Backbone as a chain_set.jsonl record, in Angstrom:
{"seq": "MSATAAAQSTDTPCTLLERDARLLTQLLAETAAGDSEVLDRLDHKLAHARVLSRKPATALVHIGSRVRYRDESTGRERLITLVVPDEADRDGERISLLSPVGSLLFGLGCGQTVEWRQPGGRRKRLHIVEVLS", "coords": {"N": [[0.857, -1.185, 0.0], [0.474, 2.256, -0.709], [2.223, 4.956, 0.911], [0.78, 7.284, 1.051], [-1.929, 6.456, 0.784], [-2.158, 4.919, 3.102], [-1.694, 6.862, 5.091], [-3.852, 8.688, 4.772], [-5.987, 7.054, 5.385], [-5.548, 6.153, 8.017], [-5.518, 8.492, 9.421], [-8.108, 9.395, 9.458], [-10.812, 8.354, 11.177], [-12.814, 5.437, 10.592], [-15.983, 3.972, 10.079], [-17.899, 1.169, 9.335], [-20.861, -0.317, 8.003], [-21.944, -3.62, 8.624], [-23.013, -5.023, 6.397], [-22.008, -3.467, 4.308], [-19.278, -3.844, 4.665], [-19.067, -6.56, 4.021], [-19.864, -6.46, 1.31], [-17.865, -4.785, 0.269], [-15.602, -6.405, 0.702], [-16.169, -8.43, -1.149], [-16.215, -6.912, -3.559], [-13.532, -6.03, -3.663], [-12.214, -8.456, -3.927], [-13.088, -9.223, -6.438], [-12.137, -7.247, -8.102], [-9.589, -6.862, -10.058], [-8.114, -5.093, -11.543], [-7.539, -1.575, -11.777], [-7.606, 1.642, -10.16], [-4.921, 1.612, -8.239], [-4.298, 3.006, -5.889], [-6.806, 3.733, -4.882], [-7.893, 1.177, -4.462], [-6.065, 0.19, -2.561], [-6.571, 2.038, -0.503], [-9.24, 1.416, 0.175], [-8.939, -1.262, 0.946], [-7.319, -0.923, 3.184], [-9.055, 0.606, 4.797], [-11.063, -1.303, 5.237], [-9.643, -3.223, 6.69], [-9.091, -1.819, 9.059], [-11.384, -0.666, 10.033], [-14.116, 0.151, 12.221], [-16.691, -2.048, 12.612], [-20.149, -2.191, 12.295], [-23.195, -3.844, 13.227], [-25.674, -2.781, 12.794], [-27.282, 0.276, 11.63], [-25.853, 3.242, 12.925], [-26.856, 5.807, 15.314], [-25.911, 8.242, 14.522], [-25.256, 9.98, 11.443], [-23.86, 8.203, 8.765], [-21.646, 7.619, 6.097], [-22.511, 5.374, 3.75], [-22.979, 2.631, 1.427], [-25.307, 3.643, -0.882], [-25.928, 5.969, 0.405], [-26.92, 9.415, 0.356], [-24.974, 12.16, -0.02], [-23.765, 15.286, 0.995], [-21.017, 17.131, 0.276], [-18.17, 19.323, 0.773], [-15.667, 20.816, -1.126], [-12.857, 21.864, 0.245], [-10.862, 23.486, -0.821], [-11.982, 24.91, -2.917], [-14.475, 25.669, -2.069], [-16.735, 24.724, -3.198], [-19.774, 22.889, -3.164], [-21.117, 19.599, -3.378], [-23.727, 17.298, -4.116], [-24.076, 13.956, -3.832], [-24.728, 10.478, -4.578], [-23.612, 7.56, -3.1], [-22.594, 4.66, -4.655], [-22.483, 1.18, -5.841], [-20.09, 0.057, -8.301], [-21.434, -0.68, -10.789], [-23.715, 0.884, -10.762], [-23.029, 3.506, -11.016], [-23.051, 6.778, -12.567], [-22.498, 8.813, -15.504], [-22.888, 11.504, -15.11], [-21.969, 12.134, -12.641], [-23.459, 12.3, -10.369], [-24.17, 9.985, -9.136], [-21.873, 8.329, -7.64], [-19.226, 5.966, -7.78], [-18.237, 3.635, -5.295], [-15.719, 2.723, -5.745], [-14.4, 4.855, -6.852], [-12.05, 7.64, -6.664], [-13.076, 9.8, -4.968], [-15.372, 8.575, -3.875], [-14.235, 6.417, -2.462], [-12.856, 7.809, -0.523], [-14.852, 9.148, 0.995], [-16.462, 7.08, 1.944], [-17.554, 5.37, 4.788], [-17.14, 7.432, 6.572], [-18.352, 10.101, 8.733], [-20.871, 12.682, 9.179], [-19.579, 15.946, 9.299], [-16.931, 15.194, 9.364], [-13.639, 15.532, 7.949], [-11.584, 14.828, 5.193], [-8.344, 14.428, 3.862], [-6.248, 14.306, 1.002], [-3.621, 13.511, -1.318], [-3.562, 14.495, -4.592], [-2.984, 13.167, -7.944], [0.014, 14.469, -9.158], [0.607, 15.818, -6.926], [-0.864, 17.827, -5.62], [-2.664, 18.853, -2.743], [-5.859, 17.986, -1.436], [-8.895, 18.69, 0.247], [-11.817, 17.327, 1.592], [-14.924, 18.0, 3.028], [-17.472, 16.6, 4.911], [-20.636, 17.668, 4.777], [-23.309, 16.952, 5.079], [-25.194, 13.985, 5.608], [-27.65, 12.355, 4.058], [-29.074, 9.958, 3.89]], "CA": [[0.0, 0.0, 0.0], [1.265, 3.478, -0.755], [2.234, 5.697, 2.164], [-0.307, 8.266, 0.993], [-3.189, 5.771, 1.07], [-2.148, 4.54, 4.505], [-1.807, 8.054, 5.931], [-5.185, 9.269, 4.733], [-6.926, 6.136, 6.002], [-5.351, 6.066, 9.45], [-5.771, 9.792, 10.017], [-9.542, 9.647, 9.507], [-11.485, 7.144, 11.658], [-13.798, 4.902, 9.662], [-16.963, 3.018, 10.596], [-18.624, 0.545, 8.242], [-21.949, -1.226, 8.309], [-21.535, -4.995, 8.35], [-23.368, -5.382, 5.014], [-21.078, -2.77, 3.415], [-17.973, -4.506, 4.793], [-19.159, -7.798, 3.222], [-19.886, -6.079, -0.108], [-16.537, -4.285, -0.069], [-14.732, -7.574, 0.615], [-16.484, -9.07, -2.425], [-15.756, -6.031, -4.644], [-12.071, -6.041, -3.709], [-11.807, -9.771, -4.435], [-13.443, -9.304, -7.851], [-11.532, -6.151, -8.841], [-8.161, -7.131, -10.238], [-7.465, -3.923, -12.13], [-8.154, -0.312, -11.41], [-6.76, 2.611, -9.481], [-4.335, 0.882, -7.105], [-4.375, 3.823, -4.679], [-8.181, 3.589, -4.395], [-8.043, -0.183, -3.942], [-5.278, 0.142, -1.322], [-7.293, 2.823, 0.508], [-10.411, 0.645, 0.611], [-8.442, -2.436, 1.655], [-6.865, -0.444, 4.496], [-10.26, 0.948, 5.559], [-11.711, -2.554, 5.623], [-8.82, -3.868, 7.719], [-9.001, -1.036, 10.288], [-12.666, -0.029, 10.355], [-15.05, -0.33, 13.237], [-17.802, -2.604, 11.844], [-21.393, -2.218, 13.071], [-24.212, -4.746, 12.678], [-26.832, -1.969, 12.384], [-26.99, 1.699, 11.436], [-25.715, 4.022, 14.159], [-27.76, 6.957, 15.433], [-25.316, 9.346, 13.77], [-25.21, 9.759, 9.996], [-22.654, 7.53, 8.321], [-21.624, 7.436, 4.649], [-22.506, 3.961, 3.393], [-23.45, 2.412, 0.066], [-26.69, 4.113, -0.982], [-26.071, 7.28, 1.065], [-26.848, 10.699, -0.348], [-23.976, 12.895, 0.757], [-23.364, 16.622, 0.56], [-19.671, 17.429, 0.759], [-17.593, 20.576, 0.283], [-14.248, 20.842, -1.45], [-12.35, 22.97, 1.061], [-9.998, 24.391, -1.589], [-12.781, 25.75, -3.816], [-15.733, 26.052, -1.422], [-17.838, 24.131, -3.972], [-20.468, 21.766, -2.561], [-21.749, 18.643, -4.293], [-24.619, 16.303, -3.542], [-23.884, 12.724, -4.597], [-25.162, 9.218, -3.974], [-22.528, 6.579, -3.173], [-23.162, 3.428, -5.204], [-21.554, 0.168, -6.344], [-19.628, 0.492, -9.624], [-22.406, -0.866, -11.874], [-24.8, 1.862, -10.656], [-22.499, 4.869, -11.178], [-23.452, 7.432, -13.813], [-21.528, 9.728, -16.11], [-23.152, 12.863, -14.631], [-21.259, 12.337, -11.394], [-24.378, 12.4, -9.224], [-24.113, 8.66, -8.528], [-20.46, 7.999, -7.786], [-18.837, 4.63, -7.37], [-17.417, 3.38, -4.123], [-14.358, 2.486, -6.222], [-13.809, 6.093, -7.38], [-11.247, 8.31, -5.637], [-13.909, 10.52, -3.99], [-16.215, 7.597, -3.192], [-13.432, 5.659, -1.502], [-12.49, 8.702, 0.576], [-16.012, 9.474, 1.823], [-17.029, 5.844, 2.466], [-17.255, 5.031, 6.177], [-16.987, 8.621, 7.406], [-19.597, 10.674, 9.223], [-21.133, 14.105, 9.025], [-18.643, 16.796, 10.029], [-15.539, 14.767, 9.199], [-12.897, 16.051, 6.807], [-10.52, 13.929, 4.75], [-7.374, 15.092, 2.995], [-5.394, 13.404, 0.25], [-2.768, 14.104, -2.35], [-3.988, 14.135, -5.938], [-1.861, 12.991, -8.87], [0.672, 15.754, -9.368], [1.025, 16.283, -5.615], [-1.734, 18.832, -4.998], [-3.487, 18.36, -1.64], [-7.278, 18.32, -1.522], [-9.639, 18.365, 1.471], [-13.266, 17.25, 1.446], [-15.626, 18.052, 4.318], [-18.833, 16.062, 4.805], [-21.577, 18.649, 5.304], [-24.578, 16.326, 5.423], [-25.487, 12.645, 5.114], [-29.113, 12.394, 4.024], [-29.67, 8.638, 4.065]], "C": [[0.891, 1.232, 0.0], [1.192, 4.192, 0.587], [1.102, 6.708, 2.201], [-1.635, 7.62, 1.349], [-3.255, 5.393, 2.538], [-2.363, 5.753, 5.392], [-3.22, 8.605, 5.925], [-6.2, 8.356, 5.394], [-6.777, 6.13, 7.51], [-5.635, 7.384, 10.135], [-7.256, 10.069, 10.207], [-10.249, 8.373, 9.944], [-12.627, 6.737, 10.73], [-14.701, 3.896, 10.37], [-17.758, 2.488, 9.418], [-19.792, -0.272, 8.781], [-21.5, -2.623, 7.897], [-21.832, -5.401, 6.903], [-22.439, -4.703, 4.016], [-19.688, -3.404, 3.47], [-17.968, -5.801, 3.984], [-19.107, -7.478, 1.722], [-18.515, -5.575, -0.554], [-15.541, -5.436, -0.197], [-14.919, -8.266, -0.732], [-15.97, -8.225, -3.605], [-14.238, -6.064, -4.78], [-11.557, -7.369, -4.262], [-12.038, -9.882, -5.94], [-12.728, -8.267, -8.717], [-10.032, -6.349, -8.921], [-7.426, -5.902, -10.749], [-8.214, -2.676, -11.681], [-7.131, 0.592, -10.762], [-6.199, 1.957, -8.219], [-4.39, 1.688, -5.815], [-5.769, 3.718, -4.053], [-8.37, 2.209, -3.769], [-7.264, -0.361, -2.637], [-6.008, 0.862, -0.189], [-8.469, 2.025, 1.064], [-9.994, -0.603, 1.378], [-7.999, -2.054, 3.068], [-8.062, -0.07, 5.377], [-10.925, -0.313, 6.085], [-10.955, -3.229, 6.764], [-8.859, -3.144, 9.061], [-10.319, -0.413, 10.756], [-13.321, -0.651, 11.576], [-16.28, -0.793, 12.45], [-19.02, -2.75, 12.752], [-22.416, -3.139, 12.412], [-25.478, -3.999, 12.272], [-26.432, -0.513, 12.294], [-26.859, 2.398, 12.785], [-26.699, 5.186, 14.164], [-27.224, 8.159, 14.653], [-25.216, 8.977, 12.298], [-23.84, 9.23, 9.581], [-22.733, 7.336, 6.807], [-21.479, 5.94, 4.359], [-23.004, 3.828, 1.957], [-24.938, 2.745, 0.025], [-26.914, 5.469, -0.323], [-26.098, 8.421, 0.064], [-26.006, 11.588, 0.551], [-23.733, 14.263, 0.143], [-21.976, 16.862, 1.163], [-19.17, 18.715, 0.118], [-16.102, 20.363, 0.029], [-13.692, 22.072, -0.751], [-11.48, 23.942, 0.275], [-10.792, 25.328, -2.484], [-14.049, 26.284, -3.165], [-16.957, 25.448, -2.11], [-18.436, 22.944, -3.226], [-21.08, 20.9, -3.642], [-22.649, 17.726, -3.492], [-24.514, 15.071, -4.426], [-24.562, 11.568, -3.866], [-24.025, 8.237, -4.173], [-23.113, 5.23, -3.572], [-22.065, 2.417, -5.545], [-21.207, 0.546, -7.789], [-20.656, 0.38, -10.752], [-23.513, 0.182, -11.88], [-24.336, 3.303, -10.826], [-22.943, 5.444, -12.51], [-22.38, 8.405, -14.282], [-21.709, 11.168, -15.626], [-22.393, 13.17, -13.346], [-22.167, 12.524, -10.201], [-24.423, 11.089, -8.456], [-22.671, 8.19, -8.71], [-20.147, 6.645, -7.16], [-18.009, 4.646, -6.092], [-15.954, 3.202, -4.529], [-13.728, 3.696, -6.891], [-12.959, 6.745, -6.286], [-12.094, 9.008, -4.573], [-14.778, 9.538, -3.198], [-15.454, 6.832, -2.128], [-13.001, 6.513, -0.314], [-13.655, 8.937, 1.529], [-16.591, 8.258, 2.543], [-16.585, 5.584, 3.904], [-17.073, 6.223, 7.098], [-18.351, 9.154, 7.818], [-19.687, 12.161, 8.967], [-20.166, 14.908, 9.896], [-17.192, 16.384, 9.884], [-14.944, 15.353, 7.925], [-11.796, 15.06, 6.478], [-9.632, 14.692, 3.774], [-6.571, 14.034, 2.262], [-4.63, 14.18, -0.796], [-3.227, 13.579, -3.7], [-2.77, 13.832, -6.802], [-1.268, 14.367, -9.186], [1.069, 16.403, -8.051], [0.147, 17.304, -4.926], [-2.587, 18.194, -3.905], [-4.924, 18.841, -1.807], [-7.946, 17.871, -0.235], [-11.132, 18.391, 1.163], [-13.88, 17.193, 2.831], [-17.047, 17.562, 4.109], [-19.769, 17.0, 5.541], [-22.833, 17.957, 5.831], [-24.643, 14.924, 4.832], [-26.981, 12.493, 5.221], [-29.76, 11.021, 4.185], [-28.598, 7.59, 4.237]], "O": [[1.943, 1.244, 0.639], [0.211, 4.05, 1.317], [0.527, 6.963, 3.259], [-2.396, 8.178, 2.139], [-4.308, 5.532, 3.161], [-3.134, 5.688, 6.349], [-3.74, 8.958, 6.983], [-7.198, 8.846, 5.922], [-7.78, 6.104, 8.223], [-5.963, 7.399, 11.322], [-7.625, 10.9, 11.038], [-10.295, 7.405, 9.185], [-13.313, 7.584, 10.158], [-14.236, 3.075, 11.159], [-18.238, 3.263, 8.591], [-19.72, -0.843, 9.87], [-20.758, -2.781, 6.928], [-21.006, -6.045, 6.255], [-22.111, -5.29, 2.985], [-19.001, -3.493, 2.452], [-16.974, -6.112, 3.328], [-18.398, -8.139, 0.962], [-18.059, -5.91, -1.647], [-14.719, -5.438, -1.113], [-13.944, -8.644, -1.381], [-15.364, -8.758, -4.535], [-13.716, -6.12, -5.893], [-10.565, -7.393, -4.991], [-11.278, -10.552, -6.639], [-12.714, -8.395, -9.942], [-9.297, -6.045, -7.982], [-6.256, -5.691, -10.429], [-9.37, -2.736, -11.263], [-5.929, 0.329, -10.814], [-6.923, 1.769, -7.241], [-4.519, 1.103, -4.739], [-5.896, 3.624, -2.832], [-8.935, 2.083, -2.683], [-7.758, -0.998, -1.707], [-6.062, 0.371, 0.939], [-8.669, 1.965, 2.278], [-10.637, -0.962, 2.364], [-8.271, -2.775, 4.028], [-8.082, -0.391, 6.565], [-11.306, -0.376, 7.254], [-11.567, -3.746, 7.699], [-8.681, -3.776, 10.102], [-10.352, 0.288, 11.767], [-13.103, -1.817, 11.905], [-16.855, -0.007, 11.696], [-18.945, -3.346, 13.827], [-22.497, -3.208, 11.186], [-26.276, -4.519, 11.493], [-25.39, -0.106, 12.808], [-27.666, 2.169, 13.686], [-27.3, 5.508, 13.139], [-27.997, 8.994, 14.182], [-25.104, 7.801, 11.95], [-22.803, 9.748, 9.996], [-23.775, 6.932, 6.29], [-20.462, 5.326, 4.68], [-23.407, 4.817, 1.345], [-25.729, 2.201, 0.797], [-27.983, 6.059, -0.478], [-25.393, 8.398, -0.946], [-26.295, 11.745, 1.737], [-23.522, 14.39, -1.063], [-21.786, 16.804, 2.378], [-19.662, 19.145, -0.925], [-15.383, 19.807, 0.859], [-14.022, 23.2, -1.119], [-11.366, 25.107, 0.656], [-10.332, 26.429, -2.784], [-14.637, 27.249, -3.654], [-18.085, 25.64, -1.656], [-17.708, 22.094, -2.715], [-21.507, 21.392, -4.687], [-22.37, 17.415, -2.334], [-24.819, 15.123, -5.617], [-24.919, 11.676, -2.693], [-23.521, 8.09, -5.286], [-24.016, 4.716, -2.911], [-20.879, 2.745, -5.542], [-21.959, 1.28, -8.43], [-20.734, 1.275, -11.593], [-24.186, 0.356, -12.896], [-25.151, 4.225, -10.788], [-23.185, 4.707, -13.467], [-21.473, 8.763, -13.531], [-20.779, 11.969, -15.721], [-22.197, 14.335, -13.001], [-21.695, 12.875, -9.12], [-24.686, 11.083, -7.254], [-22.29, 7.718, -9.781], [-20.731, 6.249, -6.152], [-17.202, 5.545, -5.852], [-15.051, 3.497, -3.746], [-12.633, 3.59, -7.444], [-13.129, 6.434, -5.108], [-11.847, 8.82, -3.382], [-14.902, 9.665, -1.98], [-15.958, 6.619, -1.025], [-12.801, 5.992, 0.784], [-13.468, 8.927, 2.746], [-17.15, 8.39, 3.631], [-15.391, 5.578, 4.202], [-16.868, 6.041, 8.298], [-19.38, 8.708, 7.311], [-18.711, 12.809, 8.588], [-19.96, 14.596, 11.069], [-16.3, 17.15, 10.246], [-15.652, 15.631, 6.957], [-11.151, 14.516, 7.374], [-10.109, 15.492, 2.969], [-6.248, 12.989, 2.826], [-4.939, 15.328, -1.113], [-3.274, 12.37, -3.925], [-1.649, 14.194, -6.444], [-2.006, 15.316, -9.452], [1.776, 17.411, -8.039], [0.38, 17.625, -3.761], [-3.166, 17.126, -4.106], [-5.17, 19.959, -2.259], [-7.62, 16.819, 0.314], [-11.645, 19.335, 0.562], [-13.428, 16.445, 3.698], [-17.752, 18.054, 3.227], [-19.713, 17.122, 6.765], [-23.359, 18.317, 6.884], [-24.206, 14.694, 3.705], [-27.538, 12.498, 6.319], [-30.92, 10.949, 4.591], [-28.909, 6.41, 4.399]]}, "num_chains": 1, "name": "protein.A"}
């Protein structure tokens, strides 16, 4: 795993629903190719996450969640739905768990911020404003 993927995963606590952890395990086993940094990040999250058997009282980004997040560098907010890869769309409103942004937001809660280094070295921070479902 890259040092960047490890640092961003360990710096931001992650909680997963049991059903999402099972689905992620299956997706990682079936996904041989793709963005290795994203796959490393998700593998690390799965290995270190707190796994819950039912939804917590606090909002948690899980598969199927509608999430409003803000890019801290631009101030721009987006509302997306986190989905499995087959359900993602080209408009970017339904983003895949296996995408860079999807893998970063997955398992986090409202009010949390995650930072990572983009290709080219630029740092980016995303803040979860609201988890609607």
